C-alpha positions, 0 to 999 in steps of 0.5 A: 710567039717567043716570050721576052726574057724578064728584065732585071728589076731597076731601082729608081730614085723616086716613083716619078722617075720610075714612071718617066723611065718606063715611058721613055723605055716604051718610046724606045721600043716603039722606035720614037726614042734612040738607045742613046737617049734611053741610056741618058735617062738611065743615068738620071733615073736610077738610084745613084751610087756614091763613094763612101768614106771609111768612117761611113762604112764603119758607122754603117757596120756599127749601125747594123751591129755586126762585127767585121767578120759578120759584115764581110760574110754578108757582103761576100768579101774578106774580113781583111777587106772590110778592115782596109775599107774602114782604115781608108787603105782601099775604097769599095767600088763596083758591086761592093759599093752597090751592096754597101749602098743597099745596106745603107738604105735597107739594112743587112737583111736586104743582102741576106 
């Protein structure tokens, strides 16, 4: 019997939500719950990513005691982009916003 591919680790908002989500995933695999219901649970259980204001990004960088250049290297973006985020000229989105959220929760070492 072929092995299933490993699923990527999910980050839940709490241990309780992780348990509930795993239960619903099992129910979906057994055919008792539809894929649409599982997707709705994903939205409820996974750690939310909220927009960050320019000042929040600057404070986060300062908390980590990193220059714009060092912060940019950790996030794999340009120094100019960090500057634009901090001035409010551009807003982080997608993977960049997820990385910033991770740094806010766990520090720069989480993305090193």
